[in-house]
C-alpha positions as CSV (number, residue, x, y, z in Angstrom):
1,M,-6.2,-43.1,-35.9
2,V,-2.9,-41.2,-35.6
3,V,-0.7,-42.2,-32.7
4,T,2.0,-40.0,-31.3
5,D,4.7,-40.4,-28.6
6,F,2.0,-39.1,-26.1
7,V,-0.6,-41.7,-27.3
8,A,-3.0,-38.9,-28.2
9,S,-5.3,-39.4,-31.2
10,L,-8.0,-37.7,-33.2
11,R,-11.4,-38.7,-34.3
12,E,-14.1,-37.0,-36.4
13,K,-17.8,-36.9,-35.7
14,A,-20.4,-36.7,-38.3
15,R,-22.3,-33.7,-36.8
16,S,-19.3,-31.6,-36.0
17,P,-16.8,-29.8,-38.2
18,F,-14.1,-30.1,-35.5
19,F,-11.6,-32.8,-34.7
20,F,-11.9,-34.4,-31.2
21,A,-8.9,-35.2,-29.2
22,C,-8.7,-38.6,-27.5
23,F,-6.3,-38.8,-24.5
24,T,-5.9,-40.3,-21.1
25,A,-7.1,-38.2,-18.2
26,P,-5.1,-37.9,-14.9
27,D,-7.4,-40.5,-13.3
28,G,-6.7,-43.1,-16.1
29,R,-10.0,-42.6,-18.0
30,R,-9.9,-42.3,-21.7
31,V,-11.6,-39.0,-22.6
32,Q,-12.6,-37.0,-25.7
33,R,-12.6,-33.2,-26.0
34,S,-13.4,-31.0,-28.9
35,T,-10.3,-29.1,-30.1
36,K,-12.5,-26.5,-31.9
37,Q,-10.0,-27.0,-34.8
38,T,-10.9,-27.9,-38.4
39,K,-7.3,-28.5,-39.5
40,R,-5.8,-31.8,-38.5
41,K,-2.3,-30.5,-37.8
42,Q,-3.5,-27.9,-35.3
43,A,-5.9,-30.4,-33.7
44,Q,-3.2,-33.0,-33.3
45,A,-0.9,-30.4,-31.6
46,M,-3.6,-29.6,-29.1
47,A,-4.2,-33.3,-28.4
48,N,-0.5,-33.9,-27.8
49,E,-0.3,-31.1,-25.3
50,W,-3.4,-32.2,-23.5
51,E,-2.0,-35.7,-23.2
52,K,1.3,-34.2,-21.9
53,A,-0.5,-32.1,-19.3
54,A,-2.7,-35.0,-18.2
55,R,0.4,-37.1,-17.6
56,L,2.1,-34.4,-15.6
57,A,-1.0,-33.9,-13.5
58,A,-1.2,-37.6,-12.8
59,E,2.4,-37.5,-11.6
60,K,1.7,-34.5,-9.4
61,R,4.2,-32.4,-11.5
62,L,1.8,-30.0,-13.1
63,G,2.6,-26.8,-11.2
64,E,1.4,-23.3,-12.1
65,A,4.5,-22.5,-14.2
66,Q,4.2,-25.8,-16.1
67,A,0.5,-25.4,-16.7
68,R,1.1,-22.0,-18.2
69,R,3.8,-23.4,-20.4
70,V,1.5,-26.1,-21.7
71,L,-1.1,-23.4,-22.5
72,A,1.5,-21.4,-24.3
73,D,2.5,-24.4,-26.3
74,I,-1.1,-25.1,-27.3
75,Y,-1.7,-21.5,-28.3
76,E,1.5,-21.2,-30.3
77,A,0.9,-24.6,-32.0
78,I,-2.5,-23.6,-33.4
79,G,-1.9,-19.8,-33.9
80,T,0.4,-17.5,-35.6
81,E,1.2,-15.2,-32.7
82,P,3.2,-16.0,-29.5
83,F,1.2,-16.6,-26.3
84,R,1.1,-13.3,-24.4
85,S,1.4,-13.1,-20.6
86,A,2.8,-10.8,-18.0
87,V,3.7,-10.8,-14.3
88,A,1.4,-8.5,-12.3
89,R,4.3,-6.6,-10.8
90,D,6.1,-6.1,-14.1
91,F,3.0,-4.9,-16.0
92,L,1.6,-2.6,-13.3
93,S,4.9,-1.1,-12.4
94,S,5.6,-0.1,-16.0
95,W,2.1,0.9,-17.0
96,P,2.0,4.5,-15.4
97,E,5.3,5.3,-17.1
98,K,3.9,4.3,-20.5
99,R,0.8,6.5,-20.0
100,K,2.8,9.6,-19.1
101,A,2.6,10.9,-22.6
102,D,-1.3,11.0,-22.7
103,M,-2.1,12.2,-19.2
104,A,-1.1,15.1,-16.8
105,A,2.0,14.5,-14.8
106,R,0.1,14.7,-11.5
107,T,-2.4,12.1,-12.8
108,A,0.4,9.8,-13.8
109,Q,1.9,10.2,-10.3
110,A,-1.5,9.4,-8.7
111,Y,-1.8,6.2,-10.8
112,A,1.8,5.2,-9.9
113,Q,1.0,5.6,-6.2
114,V,-2.1,3.4,-6.4
115,V,-0.2,0.8,-8.3
116,R,2.5,0.7,-5.6
117,D,-0.1,0.4,-2.9
118,F,-1.9,-2.4,-4.7
119,L,1.3,-4.4,-5.3
120,K,2.2,-4.0,-1.6
121,S,-1.3,-5.2,-0.7
122,L,-0.8,-8.3,-3.0
123,G,2.3,-9.4,-1.2
124,P,3.7,-12.6,-2.8
125,R,0.8,-12.6,-5.3
126,A,2.3,-9.6,-7.0
127,D,4.6,-12.1,-8.8
128,I,1.9,-14.2,-10.3
129,N,0.5,-13.8,-13.8
130,I,-1.7,-10.7,-14.1
131,A,-4.5,-13.0,-15.6
132,Q,-4.7,-14.7,-12.2
133,L,-5.6,-11.7,-10.2
134,T,-9.0,-12.0,-8.7
135,K,-11.9,-9.9,-7.3
136,A,-10.7,-11.0,-3.8
137,D,-7.3,-9.4,-4.4
138,V,-8.9,-6.1,-5.4
139,A,-11.4,-6.3,-2.4
140,T,-8.5,-6.7,0.0
141,Y,-6.7,-3.6,-1.4
142,R,-9.9,-1.5,-1.4
143,D,-10.7,-2.5,2.2
144,E,-7.1,-1.6,3.3
145,V,-7.5,1.9,1.7
146,L,-10.9,2.3,3.4
147,R,-9.5,1.4,6.8
148,R,-6.8,4.0,6.7
149,T,-8.5,6.8,4.7
150,S,-12.0,7.8,3.6
151,V,-14.7,6.4,1.4
152,A,-14.0,9.0,-1.2
153,N,-10.3,8.0,-1.3
154,A,-11.2,4.3,-1.5
155,N,-13.5,5.0,-4.5
156,K,-10.9,7.0,-6.2
157,S,-8.2,4.4,-5.7
158,L,-10.5,1.7,-7.0
159,K,-11.2,3.9,-10.1
160,Y,-7.5,4.2,-10.8
161,L,-6.9,0.5,-10.3
162,R,-9.8,-0.2,-12.7
163,V,-8.1,1.7,-15.4
164,A,-4.8,0.0,-14.8
165,L,-6.2,-3.6,-14.8
166,G,-8.4,-2.6,-17.7
167,A,-5.3,-2.0,-19.7
168,A,-4.1,-5.6,-19.1
169,Y,-7.6,-6.8,-20.3
170,K,-7.4,-4.6,-23.4
171,D,-3.9,-5.9,-24.2
172,G,-5.2,-9.4,-24.1
173,L,-3.2,-10.3,-21.0
174,A,-6.3,-11.1,-18.9
175,Q,-9.7,-12.4,-19.6
176,D,-11.5,-9.8,-17.4
177,N,-11.0,-6.8,-15.2
178,P,-11.5,-7.8,-11.6
179,A,-11.6,-4.1,-10.5
180,A,-14.6,-3.5,-12.7
181,K,-16.8,-5.8,-10.6
182,F,-17.2,-3.3,-7.7
183,D,-19.9,-0.7,-7.1
184,V,-19.1,2.7,-5.7
185,I,-18.9,2.6,-1.9
186,K,-21.5,4.6,0.0
187,R,-20.2,7.2,2.5
188,R,-20.2,6.2,6.1
189,E,-21.6,8.3,8.9
190,S,-18.1,8.9,10.2
191,D,-17.3,10.5,6.8
192,R,-20.3,12.8,6.8
193,A,-18.8,15.6,8.8
194,E,-19.2,18.4,6.3
195,R,-16.7,21.3,6.4
196,R,-18.2,24.5,7.7
197,P,-17.4,28.1,6.8
198,F,-15.0,30.1,8.9
199,K,-16.3,32.8,11.2
200,L,-15.0,36.3,10.6
201,T,-13.4,36.3,14.0
202,E,-11.6,33.1,13.1
203,L,-10.3,34.5,9.8
204,K,-8.9,37.5,11.6
205,T,-7.2,35.3,14.0
206,L,-5.7,33.2,11.2
207,L,-4.4,36.3,9.4
208,A,-2.8,37.5,12.7
209,H,-0.9,34.2,12.9
210,A,-0.1,33.9,9.2
211,S,3.5,34.5,8.3
212,G,5.3,34.8,5.0
213,E,3.2,33.9,2.0
214,W,0.3,32.5,3.9
215,K,-1.3,35.9,4.5
216,G,-1.7,36.4,0.8
217,I,-2.8,32.8,0.2
218,L,-5.5,33.2,2.8
219,L,-6.7,36.5,1.2
220,F,-6.9,34.9,-2.2
221,G,-8.7,31.9,-0.7
222,L,-11.4,34.2,0.8
223,Y,-11.8,36.8,-1.9
224,T,-11.7,34.4,-4.9
225,G,-12.9,31.2,-3.3
226,Q,-10.4,29.1,-5.2
227,R,-8.6,25.9,-4.3
228,L,-5.3,25.9,-2.4
229,K,-3.3,24.3,-5.2
230,D,-4.6,26.8,-7.9
231,I,-3.7,29.7,-5.7
232,A,-0.2,28.4,-4.9
233,R,0.4,28.1,-8.7
234,L,-0.5,31.6,-9.6
235,T,2.0,33.8,-11.4
236,W,2.1,37.5,-12.2
237,Q,0.8,36.8,-15.7
238,N,-2.4,35.6,-14.1
239,I,-3.0,39.2,-12.9
240,D,-4.5,41.5,-15.5
241,V,-3.3,44.9,-14.2
242,E,-5.4,46.8,-16.8
243,T,-8.7,45.4,-15.7
244,D,-7.7,44.4,-12.1
245,E,-8.8,40.8,-12.8
246,L,-7.4,37.3,-12.0
247,R,-7.4,35.0,-15.0
248,F,-6.4,31.3,-14.8
249,V,-7.5,27.8,-15.6
250,T,-8.4,25.5,-12.7
251,A,-6.2,22.4,-12.4
252,K,-9.1,20.1,-11.2
253,T,-11.8,20.9,-13.7
254,G,-10.0,22.8,-16.5
255,R,-12.4,25.7,-16.2
256,R,-11.2,29.1,-17.4
257,M,-11.8,31.6,-14.7
258,T,-12.0,35.4,-14.7
259,I,-12.4,37.0,-11.2
260,P,-12.3,40.7,-10.4
261,L,-9.8,41.5,-7.7
262,A,-11.4,42.7,-4.5
263,A,-9.9,45.8,-2.9
264,P,-8.1,43.9,-0.1
265,L,-6.4,41.7,-2.7
266,L,-5.2,44.7,-4.7
267,T,-3.9,46.3,-1.5
268,H,-2.0,43.1,-0.6
269,L,-0.6,42.7,-4.2
270,E,1.0,46.1,-3.9
271,T,3.1,44.8,-1.0
272,L,4.5,41.8,-3.0
273,P,7.8,42.1,-4.8
274,A,7.1,42.0,-8.6
275,G,10.0,41.5,-11.0
276,D,10.2,41.8,-14.7
277,D,9.3,38.1,-15.4
278,P,5.6,37.7,-15.8
279,R,6.0,33.9,-15.2
280,A,7.4,34.6,-11.7
281,P,5.1,33.1,-9.0
282,L,3.1,35.3,-6.6
283,F,4.0,32.9,-3.8
284,P,7.4,31.3,-4.7
285,A,7.7,28.9,-1.8
286,A,4.1,27.6,-2.2
287,H,4.5,27.5,-6.0
288,A,7.6,25.3,-5.6
289,I,5.7,22.8,-3.4
290,A,2.6,22.8,-5.6
291,S,4.8,22.1,-8.7
292,W,6.4,19.1,-7.2
293,E,4.6,15.9,-8.2
294,A,4.9,14.1,-4.9
295,S,3.7,17.0,-2.8
296,D,-0.1,16.7,-2.8
297,S,-0.5,17.0,1.0
298,W,2.3,19.3,2.0
299,L,0.5,22.6,1.6
300,S,-2.6,21.2,3.4
301,Q,-0.3,20.1,6.2
302,Q,1.2,23.6,6.4
303,F,-2.2,25.1,6.6
304,H,-3.2,22.7,9.4
305,G,-0.1,23.9,11.2
306,L,-1.4,27.4,10.9
307,L,-4.8,26.2,12.3
308,V,-2.9,24.7,15.2
309,A,-0.9,27.9,15.8
310,A,-4.2,29.9,15.9
311,G,-5.7,27.4,18.4
312,M,-8.3,26.1,15.9
313,A,-7.0,22.5,15.6
314,T,-4.8,20.0,17.5
315,A,-1.4,18.9,16.2
316,R,-1.4,15.7,14.3
317,T,1.0,12.9,15.2
318,K,1.5,9.4,13.7
319,D,0.9,7.8,17.1
320,E,-2.0,9.9,18.3
321,T,-4.4,6.9,17.8
322,G,-1.9,4.2,18.7
323,E,-2.2,2.9,15.2
324,G,0.1,5.3,13.3
325,R,-0.4,6.1,9.6
326,S,-2.3,2.9,8.9
327,H,-5.3,4.3,10.7
328,R,-7.4,7.0,9.0
329,R,-7.5,10.4,10.6
330,P,-10.8,11.8,11.8
331,V,-12.5,14.2,9.4
332,S,-11.9,17.9,10.3
333,E,-14.7,20.4,10.0
334,I,-12.4,23.2,8.8
335,S,-9.7,23.2,6.2
336,F,-8.4,25.5,3.5
337,H,-11.4,24.3,1.4
338,S,-13.6,25.9,4.0
339,L,-12.7,29.3,2.5
340,R,-14.7,28.3,-0.6
341,H,-17.7,27.7,1.7
342,T,-16.9,31.0,3.5
343,A,-16.8,33.0,0.3
344,T,-20.0,31.4,-1.0
345,S,-21.8,32.0,2.4
346,L,-20.7,35.6,2.7
347,L,-21.8,36.4,-0.9
348,K,-25.2,34.8,-0.4
349,K,-25.7,36.7,2.9
350,A,-24.9,39.9,1.1
351,G,-27.8,39.2,-1.3
352,V,-25.7,38.3,-4.3
353,P,-27.6,36.2,-6.9
354,E,-26.7,32.5,-6.8
355,S,-25.6,32.6,-10.4
356,V,-23.1,35.3,-9.7
357,A,-21.8,33.7,-6.6
358,M,-21.4,30.3,-8.3
359,D,-19.6,31.9,-11.2
360,I,-17.1,33.6,-8.9
361,I,-16.4,30.4,-7.0
362,G,-16.4,28.2,-10.1
363,H,-19.2,26.0,-9.1
364,D,-21.6,24.7,-11.8
365,S,-25.2,24.5,-10.6
366,T,-28.8,24.6,-11.9
367,A,-28.7,28.4,-11.5
368,I,-25.9,28.9,-14.0
369,S,-24.9,27.2,-17.3
370,R,-21.8,28.3,-19.1
371,H,-23.5,27.4,-22.3
372,Y,-26.4,29.7,-22.0
373,T,-25.6,32.2,-19.2
374,H,-22.8,34.8,-19.1
375,V,-22.1,36.6,-15.9
376,E,-20.7,40.1,-16.6
377,S,-17.5,41.1,-14.9
378,S,-19.2,44.2,-13.5
379,S,-21.8,42.0,-11.7
380,K,-19.0,39.9,-10.1
381,R,-17.0,43.1,-9.2
382,S,-20.1,44.5,-7.6
383,A,-20.7,41.3,-5.7
384,L,-17.1,41.1,-4.4
385,K,-17.3,44.7,-3.0
386,K,-19.9,43.3,-0.6
387,L,-17.4,41.1,1.1
388,P,-16.0,42.3,4.4
389,N,-12.5,43.9,4.3
390,L,-10.4,41.9,6.7
391,L,-7.5,44.2,6.3
């Protein structure tokens, strides 16, 4: 038997290749635990630390920090690498910045926002070791997001958090990923209000109230069916003047789009000032907003203001529910995205084949596969001619 200052000893058992540590438990009992070590030096180091931890626990002096220090001493005594650990706030705050090189800037910004919200939800627990975060911590954050926004947003936030905490797991800083233990939340009845298409009378009213760049943005929304952010980012080099076509890559799906320009769009483009720089934006003010990383909702808010001016929506205020921004807003049945539905609906009513309509809008469906079906530009041009001329 080898005795140390901590009165910890080792013994061997005939049926085990490992040394067993003999030490005094906090309640005074003499206990034996397998060290899972076959080398005496490493096994003795573990036994010494266990004895030390047991004494501290008996004296009520084994706090979280001391326990972690004991674990670190054990790990470093039997291994060749230092014990790795990280405070949740430090790891999560720096993680999005480290990932900027391999993800789009807007994606990195979205991750950073989720991290900030999660750390705020953690409160004082943000300063504990990341290995100690639990499923309950993640559930609290998810439920907070769900209360103030939508099911879709809660699922997306949980997805981003799963990636961030997964990085800590892959780096060996945590034994599991608590965010990976949740299923996708099903949509609530209150979230099922689907956006409807605009009526033609409503579109004419909107155009009458649209000022500045919004008239052109609205026309592009109707006659191309594209998303607000993609339209706001268009430059003159996206316009092929020889073929009268719009060419760009969608930000959300990375799909390469070629859409013939409908006559109303060509008419409106002739009214826009075009310089010598092909990289100049079609809509400079909107382009500046859409290019700013922290501006995701600004354009949507401006469009809502246009709806309010046209008498199609009520103005939003932080205190309209008595609960401010912490309370989720009711789902609106019309938004800029409704123009995609409008374009699709008008094309189908005009008898345009579904494959052509879906290719113009950029939807993938059972009717069209980019791998096996190619919709000719002439077919799309003919389809777009069937849309009503709001000008």
